[in-house]
N, C-alpha and C positions, 0 to 999 in steps of 0.2 A: 287689279288689272296686269295681266301678265307682262306686258312692256313698261316697267315703272319709267322708263327714261322718257316714255312720249305722254305720261299721265300730265293734266293740267289739274291743279287744286286751288290757285290762287282765285278767288271769288270775282275779283274786278275783271282778270284774264277771260274766265267764263263768261259774264255778261258781255265781254267785248265780241267773242265770238257768237255770241246769240244774236246780238247786234247786227254783226256785220253779214248774217246768215239771209237769204232771200225768200227760203221754203221752211216751213215746217212741214216736217213728215210725221202726222200724227198714227201712232198704233194704237189700236183696241182691240178687243177680246169680243168678238161676236159669236157667242156660247162658246165652243170650242176652238173656233177658226180665227186665225188671225186677220184684221183688216186696216189696212196702212192706207190713208189720203194725204197729199199734199195739200197745203192750204196756205194763204197769207196769215200774217201773224203780227201780232204787236207786244213787245216786253218792256213793263215798266220797271224792271229790277226787282220785282215781286212775285207779279204774276205774269203768266202767257194768256193772252187772248186770241180768239179768233170769232169770226163770225160766219152765220149759214143761215139758210133758208127756217122759216118755222117749224118745217116736219122733213123727216128725210132719216136717211139708213145710219148716220152718226148720230142723230140724236137718239134713235130708236135703240142704239146699241148702248150710249151712256146711260139712258134709263134703265137698263138691266146691270149696267157694271160700269161706274164712274172712274175705275182706275185707267190710266193713261200711260203712255210714252213718247214722250216729244223728241225728235232727233232734229238737229241742224247741222249743216255743214256748212262751212265758210271756206271760200279761196280753195275749193278743190279742183285738183287737176290730174290727169295720168303723166308722168314722167317715163320717158323713153328710156329704155338700158341698151347694151350692147347684142343683148340675146331676150330671147322671151322672159326665161326666168330671173332675168335682172331690172326689169320693170317695176316701177313702185308708184306710189300715189304721195301727193302734198295735200295736205289737208289741215284743217282745225275742224273738230266738232264737238258736240254735247249732245247726251242723252239725259233727258230730265224726267223723273218719274214723279208722277202725283195724281192728284184727283181733279177731275172736272166738274163743274156746275153750271149751270144758266145763271146769267145777270139779270135780275130783275128791276130795279130803280134807273129810273132815266139818267141821272148824275153820273154811274156808275156806267152804263151804257155808253153814254158821252165819253166819259174818260177812255174806255177801252176802245173806242172808233179814233178818238185823238192819238192813243196808243197806236194802232195799227197803223194809220197815216205817217206816225212819227217814223215807222220802220223803213217807210220808203221815200219818205220827202222832207222837206224842210217846212217849217212856219207851222201857223194855225189854221185849221181847215173850219168851215160851216156847215152844220148838217140841218138838214129839214127835217119836221118832226116826223113828216111821213117816212123817212128815210130811216131815222132811229126806231120809228115802230114797225119798220118793214126787216126788219132783222132781228134775229136771236144772237145773241152774245154769249159765248162759254169761256169762263177764265178757267184757268189751271193752277191749282196751289199745287208749288213743286215741293216735294217732300224729299228728293235727293238727286244729285245729278254725278254723272261719270264724264268725263272731259278728257280729249287727246290730241295732240295735234302730231303730225308726221311730216317731215321735209321743212321744217322752221329752225 
């Protein structure tokens, strides 16, 4: 990282940034073209999970190339300066690189759905079998991360 003073390397701080984020920006490679989509997600400390329909562009792309980049930004805001080139941003961010795969077992699907709900709410949630069967769950195995904070 060019600005080493902004780099975050502590694992717990990186996990805290991911947990504080509200949106996962999932980067995929559709042939030779980038494709980025914002998603709801869950993070259990090991895997990133998201859900989607049983068919669609994300799954089509992942079937061809399972390599992904997941980007998270927490506490992002623009900070005004005295003139245009003195404006800055305050944020904490993580880029996680890894491999995505669909989840098939009902126990793991339930774990993923509970993890997604825990990202946005407290407590346990109930899921009807038709709700669990009605979505595809994708998990991302994180291989490496890069994290940064600015203005903190």
